[in-house]
C-alpha positions as CSV (number, residue, x, y, z in Angstrom):
1,M,13.2,2.0,1.1
2,K,15.5,-1.0,0.5
3,A,13.4,-3.3,2.7
4,D,11.1,-5.9,1.2
5,Q,9.6,-7.4,4.3
6,P,8.4,-6.1,7.7
7,Q,10.0,-7.3,10.9
8,K,6.8,-7.0,12.9
9,A,3.1,-6.7,12.1
10,H,0.2,-5.7,14.3
11,M,-3.3,-6.1,13.0
12,L,-6.8,-5.1,14.3
13,A,-9.5,-6.2,12.0
14,D,-13.1,-7.6,12.0
15,R,-16.2,-8.0,10.0
16,Y,-18.7,-5.2,10.9
17,I,-20.6,-4.8,7.7
18,F,-20.1,-7.9,5.5
19,E,-20.5,-10.6,8.1
20,E,-20.8,-13.3,5.4
21,W,-17.2,-12.7,4.3
22,D,-14.3,-14.8,5.4
23,C,-12.0,-11.8,5.6
24,P,-12.4,-8.6,7.7
25,D,-14.1,-5.6,6.1
26,T,-12.4,-3.1,8.5
27,I,-8.6,-3.2,9.0
28,Q,-5.9,-1.3,10.9
29,A,-2.4,-2.7,10.4
30,A,1.0,-1.5,11.5
31,F,4.2,-2.9,10.0
32,R,7.7,-2.2,11.3
33,Y,10.5,-2.3,8.7
34,P,14.2,-1.6,9.4
35,G,14.2,2.2,9.9
36,F,10.6,3.0,9.2
37,D,7.0,2.1,10.0
38,V,4.0,1.6,7.7
39,V,0.4,2.0,8.8
40,Y,-2.5,0.8,6.7
41,E,-6.1,1.5,7.4
42,G,-9.0,0.2,5.2
43,M,-12.7,-0.1,5.2
44,M,-14.1,-2.2,2.3
45,H,-17.4,-0.3,2.6
46,S,-15.9,3.2,2.2
47,S,-14.7,4.9,-0.9
48,I,-13.3,8.1,0.6
49,D,-10.3,9.4,-1.4
50,D,-11.0,6.8,-4.1
51,G,-9.1,4.2,-2.1
52,G,-6.0,6.3,-2.4
53,L,-2.7,6.1,-0.5
54,E,-0.6,8.6,1.4
55,F,3.1,8.4,1.9
56,R,4.2,10.7,4.7
57,G,7.9,11.5,5.1
58,A,9.9,14.0,7.0
59,G,10.0,16.5,4.1
60,A,6.8,15.9,2.2
61,T,3.5,13.9,1.8
62,L,2.7,12.1,-1.5
63,K,-1.0,11.4,-2.1
64,I,-1.8,8.9,-4.8
65,D,-5.2,7.7,-6.2
66,R,-6.5,6.6,-9.6
67,G,-6.9,10.2,-10.6
68,G,-3.2,11.0,-10.2
69,F,-0.8,12.2,-7.5
70,T,-0.1,15.3,-5.4
71,V,3.0,16.3,-3.4
72,F,2.7,18.6,-0.4
73,R,5.8,20.0,1.3
74,E,5.9,19.4,5.0
75,D,7.2,22.9,5.9
76,A,4.7,24.8,3.6
77,P,2.0,27.0,5.2
78,H,-1.2,25.1,5.8
79,N,-3.1,26.7,3.0
80,E,-0.3,26.6,0.4
81,N,-1.0,24.8,-2.9
82,P,0.7,21.5,-3.6
83,V,4.3,21.5,-4.9
84,L,3.4,19.1,-7.7
85,T,0.2,17.6,-9.1
86,E,-0.2,15.3,-12.0
87,H,-3.5,13.9,-13.2
88,S,-3.9,10.5,-14.8
89,T,-5.3,10.3,-18.3
90,L,-5.9,6.6,-18.2
91,D,-6.5,3.9,-15.6
92,G,-3.1,2.7,-14.6
93,T,-4.2,-0.9,-15.0
94,I,-4.3,-0.5,-18.8
95,S,-0.7,0.8,-18.9
96,H,0.5,-1.9,-16.5
97,V,-1.0,-4.7,-18.5
98,Q,0.2,-3.2,-21.8
99,N,3.8,-3.1,-20.4
100,F,3.5,-6.7,-19.4
101,F,2.4,-7.8,-22.9
102,D,5.1,-5.7,-24.5
103,C,7.7,-7.3,-22.3
104,I,6.5,-10.8,-23.2
105,K,7.1,-9.9,-26.9
106,S,10.4,-8.1,-26.4
107,R,11.8,-10.1,-23.5
108,K,12.7,-6.8,-21.8
109,E,12.3,-6.4,-18.0
110,P,8.8,-5.0,-17.1
111,N,8.3,-1.7,-15.2
112,A,7.2,-3.7,-12.2
113,P,9.3,-6.9,-11.9
114,V,7.8,-10.0,-10.3
115,E,10.1,-9.6,-7.3
116,T,8.5,-6.2,-6.6
117,G,5.0,-7.7,-6.7
118,V,6.0,-10.6,-4.4
119,A,7.5,-8.1,-1.9
120,A,4.4,-5.9,-2.0
121,A,2.1,-8.9,-1.4
122,R,4.3,-10.2,1.4
123,A,3.3,-7.5,3.8
124,G,-0.3,-8.4,3.3
125,H,0.4,-12.1,3.9
126,I,2.3,-11.3,7.1
127,G,-0.5,-9.0,8.2
128,N,-3.0,-11.9,7.6
129,L,-0.8,-14.2,9.8
130,A,-0.8,-11.6,12.5
131,Y,-4.6,-11.4,12.3
132,Q,-4.9,-15.2,12.5
133,R,-2.5,-15.4,15.5
134,G,-4.3,-12.8,17.7
135,G,-3.1,-9.6,16.2
136,Q,0.7,-9.6,16.4
137,I,3.6,-11.5,14.7
138,N,7.4,-11.1,14.5
139,W,9.0,-12.0,11.1
140,P,10.6,-14.2,10.2
141,F,8.3,-16.2,12.3
142,K,9.9,-18.5,14.9
143,S,7.6,-21.2,16.3
C-alpha cells in the first residue's frame, strides 16, 4: 500500500480474562494510513478462524490463516465458491526461518527484509502508545 506507518491510531482494550497480564487480552484498534484504514480486533482467549486475517478491498476479500488463503470476489453471488484457494503444506514459520538462514549463507536479500518487519511492528507500537495515552494518538506524535 506504499505506507509504512499510520497517521492516527484509536485503541479500545482491556483485561477481561487474564487479569494478571500487563497487556490487554481484548483489543479493538483502528489505524488511519494515507488513503486507507486498517481495523484490528483480537481476543487472546479466542481461536476462531485460527487467528487468521482478512484483507477487504473494493474488489475482493483475502482471508489468510495458517492453513492457507482464500480469495472471494466482491461482486460474486453470496453462495459462490471462492475465486482462488491455496492450502499450506507446512507451517509458514519453517519456510521463513529457512529463508533467513539461507540468506545468511548466500548474503542475498531475504523474502521479508528487516525494514518490512520494522514497519509491520510499528503499527503495534503506535497502537500501544494510543492505549497508554487514553485511546487515541496522532503520528508522528507531537507533545
